C-alpha positions as CSV (number, residue, x, y, z in Angstrom):
1,M,-55.6,-11.0,-3.9
2,K,-55.5,-8.0,-6.3
3,K,-52.2,-6.6,-4.1
4,L,-50.8,-10.3,-4.6
5,T,-51.8,-10.3,-8.4
6,K,-49.9,-6.7,-8.3
7,S,-46.9,-7.5,-6.6
8,I,-46.2,-10.5,-8.9
9,L,-46.9,-8.2,-11.8
10,V,-44.5,-5.7,-10.2
11,L,-42.0,-8.4,-9.8
12,L,-42.3,-9.6,-13.5
13,S,-41.8,-6.4,-14.9
14,T,-38.7,-5.5,-12.7
15,I,-37.1,-8.9,-13.8
16,A,-38.1,-8.3,-17.3
17,L,-36.6,-4.9,-17.5
18,T,-33.3,-5.9,-15.8
19,G,-32.6,-8.1,-18.6
20,C,-33.0,-5.5,-21.3
21,A,-30.4,-3.2,-19.8
22,E,-27.6,-2.6,-21.7
23,Q,-24.5,-4.8,-21.0
24,T,-21.0,-2.8,-20.7
25,K,-17.9,-4.1,-20.4
26,P,-16.2,-3.4,-17.2
27,E,-12.8,-1.1,-18.2
28,P,-9.7,-3.3,-17.0
29,I,-8.1,-1.9,-13.5
30,E,-4.2,-1.1,-14.2
31,I,-2.3,-1.7,-10.8
32,Q,1.3,-0.4,-10.9
33,I,3.4,-1.3,-8.1
34,P,6.8,0.6,-7.9
35,E,9.9,-1.1,-7.2
36,P,11.0,-0.4,-3.5
37,C,13.9,2.5,-3.0
38,R,17.0,0.5,-1.6
39,Y,18.8,4.1,-0.9
40,G,18.1,6.3,2.0
41,F,19.6,7.8,5.3
42,V,20.1,6.5,8.6
43,M,20.3,9.0,11.5
44,I,22.0,7.9,14.8
45,R,21.3,9.9,18.0
46,T,23.4,9.2,21.4
47,P,21.9,9.7,24.9
48,D,23.5,13.0,25.1
49,G,22.1,14.7,22.0
50,N,24.7,14.1,19.2
51,Q,23.0,12.8,15.8
52,T,25.1,11.4,13.3
53,M,23.5,11.1,9.8
54,Y,24.7,8.4,7.1
55,S,23.4,8.1,3.4
56,S,23.8,4.7,1.8
57,S,22.1,1.6,0.3
58,I,19.5,-0.1,3.1
59,D,18.0,-3.7,3.0
60,I,15.3,-4.1,5.0
61,Q,15.6,-7.7,6.1
62,N,12.9,-7.5,8.4
63,D,10.3,-4.5,9.5
64,G,8.8,-6.1,12.3
65,R,5.5,-6.8,10.8
66,D,5.7,-10.6,11.6
67,G,6.3,-9.9,15.3
68,K,10.1,-10.9,15.2
69,A,12.9,-8.3,15.6
70,I,13.5,-5.3,13.0
71,Y,16.5,-6.3,10.9
72,I,18.0,-3.6,9.1
73,V,21.3,-3.8,6.9
74,V,23.0,-0.5,6.0
75,G,25.9,-0.6,3.3
76,A,28.9,0.8,4.4
77,I,30.4,1.0,0.6
78,N,30.4,4.5,-1.0
79,N,28.5,6.1,1.9
80,T,28.2,9.6,3.0
81,W,28.9,10.9,6.4
82,S,27.3,14.3,7.0
83,G,29.2,15.0,10.6
84,E,27.4,15.4,13.7
85,L,24.2,17.7,13.8
86,Q,23.3,20.0,16.1
């Protein structure tokens, strides 16, 4: 019986002290999502080892995460051709 009384006393004391704890307001979380970059480089590598690199605007229509084919559009306006890389 003494153990039960002590257990109830400890439980009530814990509940009472928890209610007396100082309440602090949480700090707001600031989430920053940058705008995606629409400019980059595309390297074309042939089976015989030649490489050509272009820099241009790139629009990724589908990145393949949905299980469908990857679909990327590379703008040909104002593109820069770096020539063949060895």
